[in-house]
LOFI-266613 format. One line per 10 residues: number of its first residue (from 1); for each residue x, y, z of C-alpha. Coordinates in steps of 0.25 Angstrom, whole numbers. Example, Ala and Ser with C-alpha at 12.3 -4.5 7.8 and 13.67 -1.06 7.14 Angstrom:
2
1	49,-18,31 ~ 55,-4,29 .
***
This chain:
558
1	557,355,496 ~ 563,343,504 ~ 576,344,510 ~ 588,335,507 ~ 585,325,518 ~ 570,324,514 ~ 575,322,499 ~ 584,310,503 ~ 575,303,512 ~ 571,290,507 .
11	584,288,499 ~ 592,275,503 ~ 605,275,510 ~ 612,273,497 ~ 606,286,491 ~ 611,294,503 ~ 625,288,502 ~ 626,293,487 ~ 621,307,491 ~ 631,307,502 .
21	642,303,493 ~ 639,313,483 ~ 639,324,494 ~ 652,319,500 ~ 646,314,513 ~ 649,302,520 ~ 637,295,527 ~ 639,285,538 ~ 625,281,541 ~ 620,267,536 .
31	605,270,534 ~ 598,280,526 ~ 591,289,537 ~ 604,292,544 ~ 612,293,531 ~ 602,304,526 ~ 604,312,539 ~ 619,311,538 ~ 619,315,524 ~ 610,327,526 .
41	618,332,538 ~ 631,332,529 ~ 625,337,516 ~ 618,350,520 ~ 631,356,525 ~ 635,368,516 ~ 649,363,513 ~ 644,349,509 ~ 634,356,499 ~ 645,365,494 .
51	654,353,491 ~ 643,345,484 ~ 640,357,475 ~ 655,357,472 ~ 655,343,467 ~ 641,343,460 ~ 643,341,445 ~ 639,354,436 ~ 627,348,430 ~ 621,344,444 .
61	624,358,449 ~ 616,364,437 ~ 604,355,440 ~ 605,358,455 ~ 605,373,452 ~ 593,372,442 ~ 585,366,453 ~ 589,377,463 ~ 586,387,453 ~ 572,380,451 .
71	569,382,466 ~ 576,369,470 ~ 566,360,462 ~ 562,356,448 ~ 552,346,442 ~ 559,332,442 ~ 557,329,427 ~ 562,343,423 ~ 574,341,432 ~ 578,328,427 .
81	576,332,412 ~ 585,344,414 ~ 596,337,423 ~ 594,322,420 ~ 588,310,427 ~ 589,304,440 ~ 589,289,438 ~ 580,281,446 ~ 588,270,454 ~ 585,261,465 .
91	596,259,476 ~ 602,247,470 ~ 604,253,456 ~ 609,266,462 ~ 619,259,470 ~ 624,251,458 ~ 624,262,448 ~ 628,274,457 ~ 621,285,449 ~ 627,296,458 .
101	640,292,453 ~ 636,292,438 ~ 624,302,438 ~ 617,303,424 ~ 612,317,427 ~ 613,330,435 ~ 600,326,442 ~ 606,313,447 ~ 618,320,452 ~ 609,329,461 .
111	600,318,465 ~ 610,309,471 ~ 616,320,479 ~ 603,324,485 ~ 603,337,478 ~ 590,334,470 ~ 578,326,475 ~ 565,323,469 ~ 551,325,475 ~ 537,329,471 .
121	532,343,475 ~ 519,350,472 ~ 519,359,459 ~ 508,367,452 ~ 505,355,444 ~ 505,345,456 ~ 516,336,462 ~ 528,336,454 ~ 542,329,455 ~ 553,338,457 .
131	568,338,458 ~ 572,346,470 ~ 584,351,478 ~ 582,348,493 ~ 578,360,501 ~ 589,361,511 ~ 599,359,499 ~ 593,371,492 ~ 595,380,504 ~ 610,376,505 .
141	613,375,490 ~ 619,388,483 ~ 610,395,474 ~ 613,393,459 ~ 621,404,453 ~ 610,407,444 ~ 598,405,453 ~ 588,413,444 ~ 580,404,434 ~ 583,409,420 .
151	571,412,411 ~ 568,401,401 ~ 574,402,388 ~ 581,414,382 ~ 578,428,376 ~ 574,429,362 ~ 583,432,351 ~ 581,445,342 ~ 578,435,331 ~ 566,429,339 .
161	560,442,341 ~ 560,448,327 ~ 545,448,326 ~ 537,453,338 ~ 523,447,341 ~ 517,456,352 ~ 506,451,362 ~ 492,455,357 ~ 478,455,361 ~ 472,448,349 .
171	466,437,358 ~ 456,447,362 ~ 451,448,348 ~ 451,433,346 ~ 443,431,359 ~ 433,441,354 ~ 431,433,341 ~ 431,420,348 ~ 420,425,358 ~ 411,430,347 .
181	413,417,339 ~ 410,408,351 ~ 397,417,354 ~ 393,414,339 ~ 396,399,340 ~ 407,400,331 ~ 418,389,332 ~ 431,396,338 ~ 439,389,327 ~ 431,394,316 .
191	434,409,319 ~ 450,408,319 ~ 450,417,307 ~ 444,428,316 ~ 455,427,326 ~ 466,438,326 ~ 478,428,327 ~ 476,420,313 ~ 479,433,306 ~ 491,437,315 .
201	497,423,315 ~ 501,425,300 ~ 511,436,305 ~ 514,431,319 ~ 516,417,317 ~ 512,413,331 ~ 512,398,333 ~ 499,398,341 ~ 488,407,336 ~ 477,409,345 .
211	466,399,343 ~ 451,399,346 ~ 453,387,355 ~ 463,394,364 ~ 455,407,364 ~ 442,399,367 ~ 449,392,379 ~ 454,406,384 ~ 441,413,383 ~ 435,401,391 .
221	446,403,402 ~ 443,417,402 ~ 428,414,406 ~ 423,421,393 ~ 417,408,388 ~ 406,399,395 ~ 408,384,396 ~ 401,382,382 ~ 412,391,376 ~ 403,403,373 .
231	406,418,377 ~ 401,421,391 ~ 394,434,389 ~ 399,443,400 ~ 413,439,401 ~ 415,439,386 ~ 409,453,385 ~ 418,458,396 ~ 430,452,389 ~ 426,459,376 .
241	423,472,382 ~ 436,472,390 ~ 448,480,386 ~ 458,472,378 ~ 468,472,389 ~ 458,467,399 ~ 453,456,389 ~ 467,451,387 ~ 469,451,402 ~ 457,442,403 .
251	462,432,393 ~ 476,432,399 ~ 471,429,413 ~ 462,418,407 ~ 474,412,400 ~ 483,412,412 ~ 473,407,422 ~ 465,396,413 ~ 466,382,418 ~ 458,377,406 .
261	466,384,394 ~ 476,373,392 ~ 487,378,381 ~ 493,364,381 ~ 480,358,376 ~ 477,370,366 ~ 491,371,360 ~ 490,369,345 ~ 497,356,340 ~ 495,348,352 .
271	484,339,358 ~ 483,336,372 ~ 476,322,375 ~ 472,315,388 ~ 468,319,402 ~ 481,325,407 ~ 481,339,413 ~ 490,351,412 ~ 489,364,419 ~ 489,375,409 .
281	487,386,419 ~ 499,382,427 ~ 507,380,414 ~ 504,395,410 ~ 509,400,424 ~ 522,392,423 ~ 525,397,409 ~ 522,412,413 ~ 531,409,425 ~ 542,405,415 .
291	539,417,406 ~ 539,427,418 ~ 554,424,420 ~ 558,429,406 ~ 564,443,405 ~ 554,454,403 ~ 553,461,389 ~ 562,450,383 ~ 559,442,371 ~ 561,427,375 .
301	564,416,366 ~ 551,407,365 ~ 560,394,361 ~ 570,398,372 ~ 559,399,382 ~ 553,386,379 ~ 567,379,379 ~ 569,385,393 ~ 557,380,399 ~ 560,366,393 .
311	573,366,399 ~ 570,372,413 ~ 555,369,415 ~ 549,360,405 ~ 538,354,414 ~ 531,368,415 ~ 518,361,412 ~ 520,347,416 ~ 517,342,430 ~ 528,333,435 .
321	535,334,421 ~ 525,325,415 ~ 527,323,400 ~ 520,310,398 ~ 506,311,402 ~ 502,323,394 ~ 497,318,380 ~ 499,329,370 ~ 499,326,355 ~ 506,333,344 .
331	494,335,334 ~ 504,336,322 ~ 511,323,324 ~ 501,316,333 ~ 513,313,343 ~ 510,313,358 ~ 520,323,365 ~ 523,316,378 ~ 537,316,385 ~ 546,328,388 .
341	552,326,374 ~ 540,333,368 ~ 541,345,378 ~ 544,355,366 ~ 531,350,359 ~ 522,352,371 ~ 528,360,383 ~ 537,369,374 ~ 525,370,364 ~ 516,375,375 .
351	526,385,379 ~ 527,391,365 ~ 511,390,364 ~ 509,398,377 ~ 519,409,374 ~ 516,411,359 ~ 501,407,361 ~ 493,411,374 ~ 503,420,380 ~ 504,428,367 .
361	489,428,364 ~ 485,433,378 ~ 495,444,377 ~ 506,440,387 ~ 517,437,377 ~ 524,444,365 ~ 530,435,354 ~ 541,437,344 ~ 546,429,332 ~ 558,429,323 .
371	550,434,312 ~ 536,438,308 ~ 533,424,301 ~ 539,416,313 ~ 534,410,326 ~ 536,417,339 ~ 550,415,345 ~ 550,424,357 ~ 541,430,367 ~ 540,440,379 .
381	529,445,388 ~ 520,456,382 ~ 518,470,387 ~ 504,465,391 ~ 509,452,399 ~ 512,459,412 ~ 497,464,414 ~ 492,450,408 ~ 500,442,418 ~ 494,450,429 .
391	480,448,424 ~ 479,463,420 ~ 475,470,407 ~ 487,474,398 ~ 487,488,393 ~ 490,493,379 ~ 480,484,371 ~ 474,491,359 ~ 460,496,362 ~ 448,491,355 .
401	443,503,347 ~ 442,499,332 ~ 428,502,326 ~ 420,492,318 ~ 418,495,303 ~ 404,492,298 ~ 400,492,284 ~ 386,494,277 ~ 387,479,272 ~ 386,474,287 .
411	401,471,288 ~ 408,475,301 ~ 423,475,302 ~ 428,474,317 ~ 442,477,320 ~ 450,469,330 ~ 450,481,340 ~ 435,484,340 ~ 430,481,354 ~ 429,466,355 .
421	415,467,361 ~ 410,473,348 ~ 417,463,339 ~ 411,452,348 ~ 397,457,346 ~ 400,460,331 ~ 405,446,329 ~ 392,440,335 ~ 383,449,326 ~ 390,446,313 .
431	396,437,303 ~ 411,435,304 ~ 418,438,291 ~ 433,439,293 ~ 444,445,301 ~ 456,452,295 ~ 465,463,298 ~ 461,464,313 ~ 446,466,308 ~ 434,457,309 .
441	424,458,298 ~ 409,454,302 ~ 396,456,294 ~ 382,457,299 ~ 372,447,293 ~ 357,443,297 ~ 362,429,301 ~ 373,435,311 ~ 363,445,316 ~ 353,434,319 .
451	363,426,326 ~ 367,437,335 ~ 352,440,338 ~ 351,425,342 ~ 362,428,352 ~ 356,441,358 ~ 362,451,349 ~ 353,462,342 ~ 356,471,331 ~ 356,482,341 .
461	368,476,347 ~ 375,477,334 ~ 371,491,331 ~ 376,495,345 ~ 390,488,342 ~ 391,495,328 ~ 388,509,333 ~ 398,508,345 ~ 409,501,338 ~ 408,504,323 .
471	414,516,315 ~ 400,518,308 ~ 388,509,306 ~ 381,510,292 ~ 367,514,294 ~ 363,504,283 ~ 368,493,292 ~ 361,498,304 ~ 348,498,296 ~ 351,484,291 .
481	353,479,305 ~ 340,485,310 ~ 332,479,298 ~ 338,466,300 ~ 334,466,315 ~ 320,470,311 ~ 317,462,298 ~ 328,451,298 ~ 335,448,285 ~ 330,455,273 .
491	339,450,262 ~ 346,436,260 ~ 356,432,250 ~ 356,418,245 ~ 362,409,235 ~ 352,403,225 ~ 351,396,211 ~ 342,404,202 ~ 334,398,190 ~ 332,408,179 .
501	322,405,167 ~ 320,412,154 ~ 305,414,155 ~ 295,415,167 ~ 287,403,161 ~ 299,393,164 ~ 299,397,178 ~ 284,396,180 ~ 284,383,174 ~ 295,378,183 .
511	288,383,195 ~ 276,375,191 ~ 284,362,189 ~ 290,352,200 ~ 302,361,200 ~ 295,371,208 ~ 300,365,221 ~ 315,368,217 ~ 312,383,214 ~ 314,394,225 .
521	310,409,225 ~ 308,416,211 ~ 317,427,207 ~ 308,433,196 ~ 300,427,184 ~ 313,421,178 ~ 321,416,190 ~ 319,407,203 ~ 328,401,214 ~ 331,386,213 .
531	332,379,226 ~ 345,373,230 ~ 349,360,224 ~ 337,360,214 ~ 343,367,202 ~ 345,354,194 ~ 331,350,196 ~ 325,363,191 ~ 333,362,178 ~ 328,347,177 .
541	313,352,178 ~ 316,363,168 ~ 321,353,158 ~ 309,345,160 ~ 301,357,157 ~ 308,360,144 ~ 318,370,149 ~ 333,368,150 ~ 341,375,160 ~ 355,376,165 .
551	362,379,178 ~ 372,391,178 ~ 379,391,191 ~ 393,386,197 ~ 394,372,201 ~ 397,376,216 ~ 383,382,217 ~ 376,369,213 .
***
């Protein structure tokens, strides 16, 4: 960082005389360059610095200490929000109003003493304006009494941790469901009832259940989907065959490293508009840095943490503290949330979403709530987090060993902890019926088998899966599958309207009339199928022939 001389260069003689007055230094020079040399020689003496600190107002000393604790610099917008503004004044107004004698803020007290200056420095998000303490002053100023940055927020209370919501690996089961749905051409939004989370949310009351949209983006970030959004065969197979720990690690790495998965644009309730850009990957890293400063194995208050970030580092995702150029709309009210006054609705909401959403879904974070029917109020790192943060596979996940139950009526019940690769293939070969109690129910049909055959799956694939992963396979089902493969569909069930008559002569006469074109297959000498939409015409022709008939079916069947 620049030193004191570099920081004051460019200021006029009047500004230097103000700084000297506040330091108790008399300057004899009559031009700015000589006055600056005179001031620097006197100001950097240890006794002079000690005297200045003795006379520094308490609020200014607090602001100076905060800067020193932050490494000597802080984003300018953050500094002025926390410690007040430094009024912009030209020399004429400054000399008239004398702001150094009537400062409006702690920031202004430090600025006119030369203890704080402002300049642009490089940052991970590009050039950013900072408030800083000149380098040679940092070397001479005493360290603050508490020079260790306190973690953001506070520990959770006992009330906030009454109901524990441990990290889980359900995202692996939902990923399997989604991969199968995408392979079949199903809409991701149409399969939400087959996700694990909707059932669980009734008891967990998480604000942000895992959505197909987020998971689709995550699978893409993990290279499991091609540019068209379809599963890539080899990566998808490797993911489904991997142990649950290895698969969870893959999703964790994909989430941490993704530059395309943008939580700010995926967060429910908000809509981002315009061409402005944010850096979601850098935001994740910053938030994880904040979290890494929390005590281990300690429940931490969610609201306390968010409030702490707002107070100490509100610009964690904003380049140069810009709160005006991002157009973000509240979908409920239609209001555009621009300006720092909407921090809680955007930046604070993003922190809440990251912690109770992605960090929990991918296994990094345990949650806790005041009660079973209340939203999460506290969090801590999970037992898996250490391995996941290193990019490794966590241990202790339940093995996938549950067998499939197959019934003679072609129904298959697949538990959640059946090997995912088996459920993926079953899902492609069958009709999806329901999910309940951690079990997925599927049924074989000629249509589902034909669809699978078009995708390159044969009945032999299904037989091999069932023999390997099912408790038992009814011989009658194997026989039915083999007959279908050889002969196709041998029975069809259809809904039809049936005309019944009292004598065969009536049906013979009707078939010889103009009404014949409305009749379908005969069902014996006294009954025949009536083609859809033609029942009234058939009754009309019967009346013309001298036979009165009536319709005996419910209105909804007409």
